[in-house]
C-alpha positions as CSV (number, residue, x, y, z in Angstrom):
1,M,0.0,0.0,-0.1
2,P,2.8,2.6,0.7
3,I,4.0,2.4,-2.9
4,L,0.5,3.0,-4.2
5,H,0.1,5.9,-1.9
6,W,3.4,7.4,-3.0
7,L,2.5,6.9,-6.6
8,I,-0.7,8.8,-6.2
9,Q,0.9,11.6,-4.4
10,H,3.8,12.0,-6.9
11,A,2.0,10.8,-10.1
12,S,2.3,14.2,-11.9
13,G,6.1,14.5,-11.2
14,F,6.7,10.9,-12.1
15,L,4.8,11.3,-15.4
16,N,6.6,14.5,-16.1
17,A,10.0,12.9,-15.6
18,V,8.9,9.9,-17.8
19,G,7.9,12.4,-20.4
20,I,11.1,14.3,-20.3
21,I,13.3,11.2,-20.4
22,G,11.1,9.8,-23.3
23,S,11.5,13.2,-25.2
24,L,15.2,13.1,-24.7
25,L,15.5,9.5,-25.9
26,F,13.3,10.3,-29.0
27,T,15.4,13.4,-29.7
28,G,18.7,11.5,-29.5
29,Y,17.4,8.8,-31.8
30,S,16.1,11.4,-34.3
31,L,19.5,13.2,-34.4
32,H,21.3,9.9,-34.9
33,S,19.0,9.0,-37.7
34,E,19.2,12.4,-39.2
35,A,23.1,12.2,-39.1
36,K,23.0,8.8,-40.9
37,T,20.7,10.3,-43.6
38,R,22.9,13.3,-44.0
39,R,26.1,11.2,-44.3
40,V,24.3,9.3,-47.1
41,A,23.1,12.3,-48.8
42,N,26.7,13.8,-48.7
43,L,28.1,10.5,-50.2
44,I,25.6,10.8,-53.0
45,A,26.6,14.5,-53.6
46,L,30.3,13.6,-53.6
47,T,29.7,10.7,-56.0
48,E,27.9,13.1,-58.4
49,S,30.7,15.6,-58.2
50,H,33.1,12.8,-58.8
51,R,31.3,11.8,-62.0
52,Q,31.2,15.3,-63.2
53,V,34.9,15.7,-62.7
54,W,35.7,12.5,-64.6
55,A,33.2,13.1,-67.3
56,E,35.7,15.7,-68.6
57,M,38.0,12.8,-69.7
58,F,35.2,11.6,-72.2
59,R,34.4,15.3,-73.3
60,K,38.0,16.2,-73.9
61,P,40.2,13.5,-75.6
62,Q,43.2,15.7,-75.2
63,L,43.1,14.9,-71.5
64,N,43.8,11.1,-72.2
65,R,47.5,11.8,-71.6
66,V,46.7,12.4,-67.9
67,L,46.1,8.7,-67.5
68,D,48.9,7.6,-69.7
69,A,51.5,5.8,-67.5
70,G,54.0,6.3,-70.2
71,A,53.6,10.1,-70.5
72,D,56.7,12.1,-69.9
73,P,56.1,15.6,-68.6
74,T,59.8,16.4,-69.1
75,K,59.6,15.8,-72.7
76,Q,56.2,17.2,-73.4
77,A,55.2,19.8,-70.8
78,V,51.9,19.4,-68.9
79,S,49.2,21.4,-70.8
80,D,47.0,24.0,-69.2
81,E,44.0,21.7,-69.7
82,E,45.8,18.8,-68.0
83,M,46.8,21.1,-65.2
84,I,43.2,22.3,-64.7
85,F,41.8,18.8,-64.8
86,V,44.3,17.4,-62.2
87,N,43.6,20.5,-60.0
88,L,39.8,19.6,-60.3
89,V,40.6,16.2,-59.1
90,I,42.9,17.4,-56.3
91,Q,40.1,19.8,-55.2
92,H,37.4,17.2,-55.3
93,L,39.7,14.8,-53.3
94,S,40.4,17.6,-50.8
95,I,36.6,17.9,-50.3
96,V,36.2,14.2,-49.9
97,F,39.0,14.2,-47.4
98,H,37.6,16.8,-45.2
99,A,34.2,15.4,-45.3
100,M,35.6,12.0,-44.2
101,R,37.6,13.5,-41.4
102,D,34.8,15.3,-40.1
103,E,32.6,12.2,-40.4
104,L,30.1,13.9,-42.8
105,T,30.2,11.1,-45.2
106,I,30.7,7.4,-45.5
107,P,34.3,6.8,-46.6
108,P,34.3,5.6,-50.3
109,E,35.8,2.0,-50.7
110,G,39.2,1.8,-52.1
111,L,39.9,5.5,-51.8
112,R,43.5,5.0,-50.7
113,R,44.2,2.7,-53.6
114,D,42.6,5.1,-56.0
115,V,44.7,8.0,-54.8
116,W,47.9,5.8,-55.0
117,W,47.1,4.8,-58.5
118,F,46.2,8.3,-59.7
119,F,49.3,10.1,-58.2
120,S,51.6,7.3,-59.4
121,L,50.9,8.5,-63.0
122,P,53.4,10.9,-64.4
123,I,51.1,13.9,-65.2
124,P,49.1,13.9,-61.9
125,Q,52.4,13.3,-60.0
126,A,54.0,16.3,-61.7
127,V,51.0,18.6,-61.0
128,W,50.7,17.3,-57.3
129,E,54.4,18.2,-56.7
130,R,53.8,21.8,-58.0
131,M,50.4,22.3,-56.3
132,K,50.7,20.5,-52.9
133,I,52.3,23.6,-51.3
134,L,48.9,25.3,-51.9
135,Q,47.0,22.5,-49.9
136,N,46.4,22.3,-46.2
137,D,48.9,20.2,-44.3
138,A,46.5,17.4,-43.1
139,F,45.4,16.9,-46.7
140,V,49.0,16.8,-48.1
141,A,49.8,14.2,-45.4
142,F,46.8,12.0,-46.4
143,V,47.7,12.1,-50.2
144,E,51.5,11.4,-49.3
145,E,50.4,8.4,-47.1
146,C,48.4,7.2,-50.0
147,R,51.1,7.6,-52.4
148,N,53.4,5.4,-50.2
149,W,50.5,2.9,-49.7
150,K,52.0,0.0,-51.6
């Protein structure tokens, strides 16, 4: 009987506490769910941006040399178009890196391997060496770590 008496006396306070706790739990769950949804949406946006950057290769055949492992930038200088394209890739990669670091997106599978492959090619490597001084230190460290991946 004492428990029933206590519940009757303190029912409104008890219900308020249960309501507050329930609201906090629901809010926490909603925020977690929203964060997951935002990370997926960010991944979709990054994927679309990736597709747009690489679509340039198909629109401009003069960029094919960027992916040529036999290209020699010491014999034939990197063209302005090649420089711009590689810079677009670098800027896109920088955005992906920062989004991953801040946990704003789901890390793309095989990213380190892709970075290693791209920057092992002569033209991207030459452009990177010239442009990395303009990048933030954490991003440069990430790319250099990927370049030494194998």
